[in-house]
C-alpha positions as a LaTeX table, in Angstrom:
\begin{tabular}{lrrr}
\hline
Residue & $x$ (\AA) & $y$ (\AA) & $z$ (\AA) \\
\hline
Met1 & 88.41 & 104.90 & 94.85 \\
Ser2 & 87.49 & 109.03 & 93.55 \\
His3 & 85.31 & 111.55 & 95.17 \\
Asn4 & 87.04 & 111.33 & 98.24 \\
Thr5 & 87.01 & 115.02 & 98.92 \\
Phe6 & 83.82 & 117.45 & 99.63 \\
Gly7 & 83.94 & 121.45 & 99.58 \\
His8 & 84.84 & 124.09 & 97.74 \\
Leu9 & 86.96 & 126.98 & 99.63 \\
Phe10 & 86.74 & 124.93 & 102.96 \\
Arg11 & 87.70 & 120.67 & 101.28 \\
Val12 & 88.14 & 117.53 & 103.31 \\
Thr13 & 89.47 & 115.12 & 102.05 \\
Thr14 & 88.96 & 111.52 & 104.42 \\
Trp15 & 91.71 & 108.52 & 104.19 \\
Gly16 & 91.47 & 104.39 & 105.72 \\
Glu17 & 89.48 & 101.52 & 106.33 \\
Ser18 & 87.75 & 100.26 & 108.98 \\
His19 & 90.37 & 96.89 & 109.85 \\
Gly20 & 93.25 & 99.24 & 108.49 \\
Pro21 & 96.17 & 99.84 & 111.08 \\
Ala22 & 94.93 & 104.06 & 111.13 \\
Ile23 & 92.37 & 106.33 & 109.81 \\
Gly24 & 92.66 & 110.73 & 108.06 \\
Cys25 & 92.15 & 113.45 & 107.22 \\
Val26 & 93.18 & 116.62 & 105.34 \\
Ile27 & 91.54 & 119.88 & 105.29 \\
Asp28 & 92.77 & 122.22 & 102.98 \\
Gly29 & 91.27 & 126.08 & 102.85 \\
Cys30 & 91.46 & 126.51 & 106.59 \\
Pro31 & 91.91 & 129.65 & 106.94 \\
Pro32 & 95.95 & 130.94 & 109.03 \\
Gly33 & 94.97 & 132.51 & 112.24 \\
Val34 & 92.47 & 130.33 & 113.44 \\
Pro35 & 93.47 & 128.74 & 117.55 \\
Leu36 & 93.08 & 124.81 & 117.24 \\
Thr37 & 94.63 & 122.03 & 119.31 \\
Glu38 & 93.45 & 118.24 & 119.33 \\
Ala39 & 91.38 & 119.29 & 122.45 \\
Asp40 & 89.26 & 121.59 & 120.22 \\
Ile41 & 88.90 & 118.18 & 118.63 \\
Gln42 & 88.28 & 114.86 & 120.93 \\
Pro43 & 85.14 & 116.30 & 122.08 \\
Trp44 & 83.56 & 116.04 & 119.20 \\
Leu45 & 84.94 & 112.91 & 118.82 \\
Asp46 & 84.05 & 111.52 & 122.58 \\
Arg47 & 80.58 & 112.41 & 121.41 \\
Arg48 & 80.70 & 109.85 & 118.21 \\
Arg49 & 83.06 & 106.89 & 119.44 \\
Pro50 & 81.83 & 103.95 & 120.18 \\
Gly51 & 81.70 & 101.69 & 122.91 \\
Gly52 & 79.64 & 104.64 & 125.17 \\
Ser53 & 76.63 & 102.75 & 126.09 \\
Arg54 & 74.56 & 99.17 & 125.94 \\
Phe55 & 72.55 & 101.13 & 122.65 \\
Val56 & 76.04 & 101.45 & 120.27 \\
Thr57 & 78.34 & 98.96 & 118.73 \\
Gln58 & 80.60 & 97.82 & 121.62 \\
Arg59 & 83.93 & 98.66 & 119.43 \\
Arg60 & 86.80 & 100.59 & 122.04 \\
Glu61 & 88.25 & 102.77 & 120.21 \\
Ser62 & 89.72 & 106.29 & 122.07 \\
Asp63 & 89.20 & 108.26 & 118.64 \\
Thr64 & 92.29 & 110.14 & 119.80 \\
Ala65 & 93.07 & 112.17 & 117.11 \\
Arg66 & 96.81 & 113.77 & 116.53 \\
Ile67 & 96.86 & 116.53 & 114.72 \\
Leu68 & 100.08 & 116.07 & 112.04 \\
Ser69 & 100.31 & 119.58 & 109.99 \\
Gly70 & 98.37 & 122.62 & 109.48 \\
Thr71 & 99.64 & 124.25 & 112.77 \\
Tyr72 & 102.13 & 125.62 & 114.09 \\
Asp73 & 103.02 & 127.00 & 118.25 \\
Asp74 & 105.08 & 130.18 & 118.64 \\
Gly75 & 104.75 & 130.76 & 122.37 \\
Ala76 & 100.84 & 132.25 & 122.15 \\
Gly77 & 99.22 & 129.38 & 121.28 \\
Ser78 & 98.89 & 127.09 & 118.43 \\
Val79 & 97.05 & 128.11 & 115.77 \\
Thr80 & 96.62 & 127.14 & 112.28 \\
Thr81 & 99.05 & 128.43 & 109.41 \\
Gly82 & 96.78 & 128.01 & 106.62 \\
Thr83 & 98.10 & 124.82 & 105.46 \\
Pro84 & 96.79 & 121.88 & 105.19 \\
Ile85 & 95.79 & 120.73 & 108.40 \\
Ser86 & 95.81 & 116.76 & 108.58 \\
Ile87 & 94.59 & 114.61 & 111.21 \\
Leu88 & 95.29 & 111.26 & 112.00 \\
Ile89 & 93.19 & 108.43 & 114.15 \\
Glu90 & 94.41 & 104.91 & 115.34 \\
Asn91 & 92.75 & 101.82 & 114.43 \\
Glu92 & 92.72 & 100.03 & 118.08 \\
Asp93 & 90.18 & 96.99 & 118.35 \\
Ala94 & 89.56 & 95.80 & 115.24 \\
Arg95 & 88.32 & 91.88 & 114.31 \\
Ser96 & 88.83 & 91.57 & 111.22 \\
Lys97 & 88.35 & 88.18 & 112.22 \\
Asp98 & 84.42 & 88.58 & 112.84 \\
Tyr99 & 84.09 & 88.93 & 108.78 \\
Gly100 & 85.08 & 85.28 & 107.87 \\
Asp101 & 81.68 & 84.71 & 106.19 \\
Ile102 & 81.59 & 87.11 & 103.88 \\
Ala103 & 84.26 & 87.57 & 102.30 \\
Arg104 & 82.64 & 85.60 & 99.75 \\
Ala105 & 79.59 & 86.82 & 101.02 \\
Phe106 & 77.15 & 89.48 & 99.83 \\
Arg107 & 75.96 & 91.32 & 103.13 \\
Pro108 & 71.71 & 92.50 & 102.08 \\
Gly109 & 71.37 & 96.13 & 102.33 \\
His110 & 75.06 & 96.31 & 102.50 \\
Ala111 & 77.98 & 98.10 & 100.47 \\
Asp112 & 79.52 & 94.94 & 99.63 \\
Phe113 & 78.02 & 94.17 & 96.00 \\
Thr114 & 78.12 & 97.66 & 94.24 \\
Tyr115 & 81.67 & 97.88 & 95.65 \\
Gln116 & 82.41 & 94.12 & 93.74 \\
Ala117 & 80.27 & 95.02 & 90.89 \\
Lys118 & 82.99 & 98.73 & 90.61 \\
Tyr119 & 85.92 & 97.45 & 91.59 \\
Gly120 & 86.05 & 93.52 & 91.04 \\
Val121 & 88.12 & 94.05 & 94.87 \\
Arg122 & 86.94 & 94.76 & 97.95 \\
Asp123 & 87.55 & 95.21 & 101.78 \\
Pro124 & 85.56 & 93.07 & 103.57 \\
Arg125 & 86.41 & 93.61 & 107.31 \\
Gly126 & 84.15 & 95.94 & 108.78 \\
Gly127 & 82.70 & 97.52 & 105.60 \\
Gly128 & 86.27 & 98.46 & 104.52 \\
Arg129 & 86.02 & 101.69 & 102.85 \\
Ser130 & 82.23 & 101.63 & 103.20 \\
Ser131 & 82.16 & 101.85 & 107.24 \\
Ala132 & 80.43 & 104.13 & 109.42 \\
Arg133 & 83.97 & 103.94 & 110.37 \\
Glu134 & 85.31 & 106.66 & 107.74 \\
Thr135 & 82.67 & 109.28 & 109.93 \\
Ala136 & 84.63 & 109.91 & 112.60 \\
Met137 & 87.01 & 111.92 & 110.45 \\
Arg138 & 83.86 & 113.95 & 109.38 \\
Val139 & 83.37 & 114.68 & 112.82 \\
Ala140 & 86.94 & 115.50 & 113.45 \\
Ala141 & 87.39 & 117.84 & 110.01 \\
Gly142 & 84.33 & 119.20 & 111.41 \\
Ala143 & 85.73 & 120.52 & 115.17 \\
Val144 & 87.87 & 122.36 & 112.43 \\
Ala145 & 85.02 & 123.80 & 110.75 \\
Arg146 & 82.91 & 125.12 & 114.10 \\
Lys147 & 86.94 & 126.93 & 114.64 \\
Val148 & 86.58 & 128.86 & 112.27 \\
Leu149 & 82.54 & 129.76 & 112.32 \\
Gly150 & 83.68 & 130.74 & 115.61 \\
Gln151 & 81.17 & 130.82 & 118.67 \\
Thr152 & 78.05 & 132.51 & 116.58 \\
Val153 & 76.91 & 129.78 & 114.66 \\
Arg154 & 74.99 & 127.52 & 117.08 \\
Ile155 & 74.78 & 123.72 & 115.25 \\
Arg156 & 72.46 & 121.26 & 117.32 \\
Ala157 & 71.34 & 117.92 & 115.92 \\
Gly158 & 69.72 & 115.02 & 117.73 \\
Val159 & 67.31 & 112.25 & 117.41 \\
Val160 & 63.24 & 113.39 & 117.34 \\
Gln161 & 62.24 & 109.72 & 116.36 \\
Leu162 & 63.24 & 106.25 & 116.81 \\
Gly163 & 61.09 & 103.59 & 114.75 \\
Pro164 & 57.67 & 104.63 & 114.82 \\
His165 & 58.27 & 106.87 & 117.91 \\
Arg166 & 58.04 & 110.30 & 117.10 \\
Ile167 & 59.34 & 113.39 & 119.89 \\
Ala168 & 56.32 & 116.51 & 119.00 \\
Pro169 & 57.63 & 119.56 & 117.31 \\
Glu170 & 57.00 & 121.53 & 119.74 \\
Ala171 & 59.01 & 119.24 & 122.59 \\
Val172 & 62.38 & 119.28 & 120.57 \\
Asp173 & 65.29 & 120.75 & 123.28 \\
Phe174 & 68.48 & 120.30 & 121.67 \\
Asp175 & 70.29 & 121.01 & 124.83 \\
Ala176 & 68.99 & 117.38 & 126.75 \\
Val177 & 70.54 & 115.41 & 123.47 \\
Tyr178 & 74.43 & 114.17 & 125.05 \\
Asp179 & 72.59 & 114.16 & 128.79 \\
Asn180 & 70.93 & 110.70 & 127.75 \\
Pro181 & 72.47 & 107.56 & 125.50 \\
Leu182 & 69.86 & 107.35 & 122.73 \\
Phe183 & 71.15 & 111.36 & 121.85 \\
Ala184 & 66.82 & 112.19 & 122.51 \\
Ala185 & 66.28 & 115.90 & 122.17 \\
Ser186 & 64.44 & 115.36 & 124.80 \\
Ser187 & 64.45 & 114.39 & 127.96 \\
Gly188 & 60.57 & 112.96 & 128.38 \\
Gly189 & 60.16 & 109.75 & 126.79 \\
Val190 & 63.97 & 108.45 & 127.42 \\
Pro191 & 62.93 & 105.56 & 129.17 \\
Ala192 & 60.39 & 104.16 & 127.02 \\
Trp193 & 62.72 & 104.54 & 123.98 \\
Glu194 & 65.43 & 102.95 & 126.39 \\
Ala195 & 63.43 & 99.42 & 126.76 \\
Tyr196 & 62.26 & 99.58 & 122.75 \\
Leu197 & 65.85 & 99.79 & 121.48 \\
Asp198 & 66.17 & 97.28 & 124.29 \\
Glu199 & 63.78 & 95.09 & 122.67 \\
Val200 & 65.10 & 95.74 & 119.30 \\
Arg201 & 68.69 & 94.87 & 120.18 \\
Lys202 & 68.86 & 91.31 & 122.48 \\
Ala203 & 66.38 & 90.30 & 119.64 \\
Gly204 & 69.88 & 90.97 & 117.38 \\
Ser205 & 67.65 & 93.29 & 115.09 \\
Ser206 & 67.96 & 96.86 & 114.32 \\
Ile207 & 65.84 & 99.78 & 113.84 \\
Gly208 & 65.89 & 103.33 & 112.25 \\
Ala209 & 65.77 & 106.45 & 113.04 \\
Val210 & 64.92 & 110.77 & 112.45 \\
Val211 & 67.96 & 112.98 & 113.28 \\
Ala212 & 66.63 & 116.74 & 113.17 \\
Leu213 & 69.85 & 119.74 & 112.76 \\
Glu214 & 69.17 & 123.18 & 113.42 \\
Ala215 & 71.84 & 126.01 & 113.04 \\
Thr216 & 71.49 & 129.28 & 114.15 \\
Gly217 & 73.50 & 132.60 & 113.53 \\
Leu218 & 73.87 & 132.82 & 110.13 \\
Pro219 & 73.40 & 136.37 & 108.24 \\
Ala220 & 71.12 & 136.51 & 105.60 \\
Gly221 & 73.73 & 135.84 & 102.25 \\
Trp222 & 75.41 & 132.79 & 102.36 \\
Gly223 & 75.13 & 130.49 & 99.69 \\
Ala224 & 74.93 & 130.85 & 95.64 \\
Pro225 & 71.53 & 130.94 & 93.54 \\
Val226 & 71.61 & 127.99 & 90.66 \\
Tyr227 & 74.13 & 125.28 & 91.31 \\
Gly228 & 75.92 & 126.23 & 94.81 \\
Lys229 & 72.45 & 126.43 & 96.78 \\
Leu230 & 72.71 & 126.70 & 100.59 \\
Asp231 & 70.26 & 124.33 & 101.22 \\
Ala232 & 70.86 & 122.03 & 97.88 \\
Glu233 & 75.14 & 121.41 & 99.10 \\
Leu234 & 73.27 & 120.87 & 102.80 \\
Ala235 & 71.52 & 117.75 & 101.13 \\
Gly236 & 74.26 & 116.64 & 99.55 \\
Ala237 & 75.96 & 116.31 & 102.62 \\
Leu238 & 73.62 & 114.54 & 104.34 \\
Met239 & 72.60 & 112.38 & 102.33 \\
Ser240 & 76.50 & 111.92 & 101.52 \\
Ile241 & 76.74 & 109.86 & 105.77 \\
Asn242 & 76.47 & 106.43 & 106.33 \\
Ala243 & 73.16 & 104.26 & 106.14 \\
Val244 & 71.21 & 107.76 & 104.95 \\
Lys245 & 67.98 & 107.52 & 102.85 \\
Gly246 & 66.77 & 111.04 & 103.19 \\
Val247 & 66.93 & 114.92 & 103.60 \\
Glu248 & 64.44 & 117.32 & 104.02 \\
Ile249 & 64.77 & 120.92 & 104.35 \\
Gly250 & 62.34 & 123.30 & 106.40 \\
Ala251 & 58.55 & 121.94 & 106.13 \\
Gly252 & 59.58 & 119.58 & 103.56 \\
Phe253 & 57.99 & 117.07 & 102.36 \\
Ala254 & 55.52 & 118.57 & 104.49 \\
Ala255 & 55.14 & 121.84 & 101.98 \\
Ala256 & 53.83 & 119.57 & 99.68 \\
Glu257 & 50.82 & 119.63 & 101.39 \\
Leu258 & 50.18 & 123.80 & 102.66 \\
Ser259 & 48.36 & 125.48 & 100.11 \\
Gly260 & 50.87 & 129.10 & 98.99 \\
Glu261 & 49.26 & 131.27 & 101.98 \\
Asp262 & 50.28 & 128.80 & 104.41 \\
Asn263 & 53.52 & 127.39 & 103.55 \\
Ala264 & 54.81 & 131.38 & 102.32 \\
Asp265 & 56.41 & 133.38 & 105.09 \\
Glu266 & 54.77 & 136.12 & 106.13 \\
Met267 & 57.16 & 139.10 & 106.91 \\
Arg268 & 56.87 & 142.93 & 108.81 \\
Ile269 & 59.91 & 144.84 & 109.91 \\
Gly270 & 61.11 & 144.81 & 113.06 \\
Ala271 & 63.01 & 146.60 & 115.80 \\
Asp272 & 65.54 & 147.54 & 114.72 \\
Gly273 & 63.72 & 148.40 & 110.95 \\
Ala274 & 64.96 & 144.62 & 109.42 \\
Pro275 & 62.59 & 142.13 & 108.23 \\
Val276 & 61.38 & 140.07 & 110.86 \\
Phe277 & 59.79 & 136.50 & 109.71 \\
Leu278 & 56.72 & 135.33 & 110.88 \\
Ser279 & 57.39 & 131.75 & 110.04 \\
Asn280 & 60.06 & 129.47 & 109.09 \\
Arg281 & 59.10 & 127.07 & 106.81 \\
Ala282 & 61.65 & 127.22 & 103.94 \\
Gly283 & 63.89 & 125.90 & 107.10 \\
Gly284 & 66.16 & 129.41 & 106.34 \\
Val285 & 66.90 & 129.26 & 102.75 \\
Leu286 & 65.64 & 130.58 & 99.97 \\
Gly287 & 66.55 & 130.70 & 96.28 \\
Gly288 & 69.93 & 128.97 & 97.59 \\
Ile289 & 70.82 & 131.21 & 99.84 \\
Ser290 & 70.47 & 131.88 & 104.01 \\
Thr291 & 67.40 & 134.31 & 105.17 \\
Gly292 & 69.34 & 134.89 & 109.19 \\
Gln293 & 66.32 & 132.61 & 109.90 \\
Pro294 & 67.46 & 129.32 & 111.99 \\
Leu295 & 69.11 & 126.83 & 108.82 \\
Thr296 & 66.65 & 123.33 & 109.91 \\
Ala297 & 67.19 & 120.01 & 108.14 \\
Arg298 & 65.58 & 115.70 & 109.22 \\
Val299 & 67.74 & 113.45 & 108.26 \\
Ala300 & 66.52 & 109.63 & 108.12 \\
Phe301 & 68.93 & 107.31 & 108.71 \\
Lys302 & 67.90 & 103.56 & 107.41 \\
Pro303 & 67.69 & 100.55 & 110.33 \\
Thr304 & 71.84 & 98.60 & 110.44 \\
Ser305 & 71.87 & 96.37 & 107.77 \\
Ser306 & 74.21 & 93.94 & 110.05 \\
Ile307 & 71.58 & 91.43 & 112.00 \\
Leu308 & 71.58 & 88.41 & 113.55 \\
Thr309 & 68.49 & 87.11 & 111.80 \\
Pro310 & 69.91 & 84.91 & 108.98 \\
Arg311 & 69.46 & 87.13 & 105.19 \\
Arg312 & 68.45 & 85.23 & 101.81 \\
Thr313 & 72.18 & 86.50 & 99.48 \\
Val314 & 74.45 & 85.69 & 96.69 \\
Thr315 & 77.67 & 85.39 & 96.78 \\
Arg316 & 80.26 & 86.69 & 94.29 \\
Asp317 & 80.73 & 82.90 & 92.64 \\
Gly318 & 77.09 & 83.42 & 92.39 \\
Glu319 & 75.84 & 80.50 & 94.16 \\
Glu320 & 72.73 & 81.74 & 96.24 \\
Thr321 & 72.97 & 80.99 & 100.83 \\
Asp322 & 71.38 & 82.89 & 103.27 \\
Leu323 & 73.95 & 85.06 & 105.65 \\
Arg324 & 73.80 & 85.81 & 109.44 \\
Thr325 & 75.93 & 88.99 & 110.46 \\
Thr326 & 77.97 & 88.47 & 113.04 \\
Gly327 & 79.94 & 91.46 & 114.73 \\
Arg328 & 79.32 & 94.02 & 117.37 \\
His329 & 77.07 & 96.34 & 115.73 \\
Asp330 & 75.03 & 99.60 & 116.21 \\
Pro331 & 71.23 & 98.07 & 117.23 \\
Cys332 & 70.73 & 102.01 & 115.48 \\
Val333 & 73.04 & 103.64 & 112.77 \\
Ala334 & 71.16 & 106.90 & 113.63 \\
Leu335 & 72.02 & 108.13 & 117.30 \\
Arg336 & 75.94 & 108.15 & 116.87 \\
Gly337 & 74.91 & 109.95 & 113.90 \\
Val338 & 73.66 & 112.49 & 115.28 \\
Pro339 & 77.45 & 114.29 & 115.73 \\
Val340 & 78.10 & 112.82 & 111.99 \\
Val341 & 74.96 & 115.31 & 111.39 \\
Glu342 & 76.43 & 117.87 & 112.85 \\
Ala343 & 79.49 & 117.36 & 111.48 \\
Met344 & 78.79 & 117.88 & 108.02 \\
Ala345 & 76.89 & 120.68 & 108.56 \\
Ala346 & 80.16 & 122.71 & 109.81 \\
Cys347 & 82.28 & 121.94 & 107.48 \\
Val348 & 79.09 & 123.23 & 104.43 \\
Leu349 & 78.65 & 126.59 & 106.67 \\
Ala350 & 81.90 & 126.60 & 106.55 \\
Asp351 & 82.65 & 126.26 & 103.15 \\
Ala352 & 79.91 & 129.14 & 102.70 \\
Met353 & 81.48 & 131.64 & 105.37 \\
Leu354 & 84.70 & 131.75 & 102.86 \\
Arg355 & 83.04 & 131.70 & 99.59 \\
His356 & 80.80 & 134.19 & 100.56 \\
Arg357 & 83.62 & 136.56 & 101.71 \\
Ala358 & 85.24 & 135.78 & 98.33 \\
Gln359 & 82.06 & 137.45 & 97.04 \\
Val360 & 81.08 & 140.36 & 98.67 \\
Gly361 & 82.81 & 144.76 & 98.35 \\
\hline
\end{tabular}
């Protein structure tokens, strides 16, 4: 299997399967001298790990990260050495017996059929390599990327739509995201959202959601025109997350309804003599290069494909059958997708920062 690596200078390779003994990643291109310990990584993993509430899968994993290489403590603190950083997380609560019925049948909405068609073999235990379990390593890599970026760049995300329920743009509050079990970017509507998702969960069904992303503190100039556009690379990274079916930058699809006058982010000179934008419909990127405004995006997650309602499918032997997926699954995969969205943005921005250094005099 190819294409397990993303990034250019800050490159991340992930490995492992959902029900294997462990999962891991190798980060290449991290500059030397960056303070880094396992304690810098663990808080971000704790936000993504399963079993945190009744609204997510009850698989019990501590997601404890171990740094195996790439750092050294000379007595003054652990720092990166510039060599590849290897991070390992052991799988502790895999229940492979839950997937016995799908060893021969393809789950509708999952990657079972396409993996079988491409490779002629697949690991049915939790989806193997296609499982969202792999995203834990993206979050670990994102924690390292945040250390590279420093404290100036702030990356936040949160759920702004759960099924038909939306948070108004002016009511979005990213500070509320990690204070509620739904990762909602507002505290006001959480009780109603909880009641709605409880109904979905108890019915054995699932629902989709939209996650909003905002990154602040970027200077103007990151990214490259034509084939290295910052927004294109961010969109590609976000689209690579399991269950993501759509990404929009800034005004996104709503821009199709705007006139040129309304869509243009006009400028004036600020008190410090630098240009100031009067709006941000471009989402912080023009011509593939950051403007210095907040980088904004919205990410659409499909409903979790594993549901209790029998769905029509076929077996790898060419027989028609109905399949009911059992096991432990998220009723809304977007909830734990929030820290993954943040992590992928961090990796893209760390890569852009390092590449920018090589482009300026």
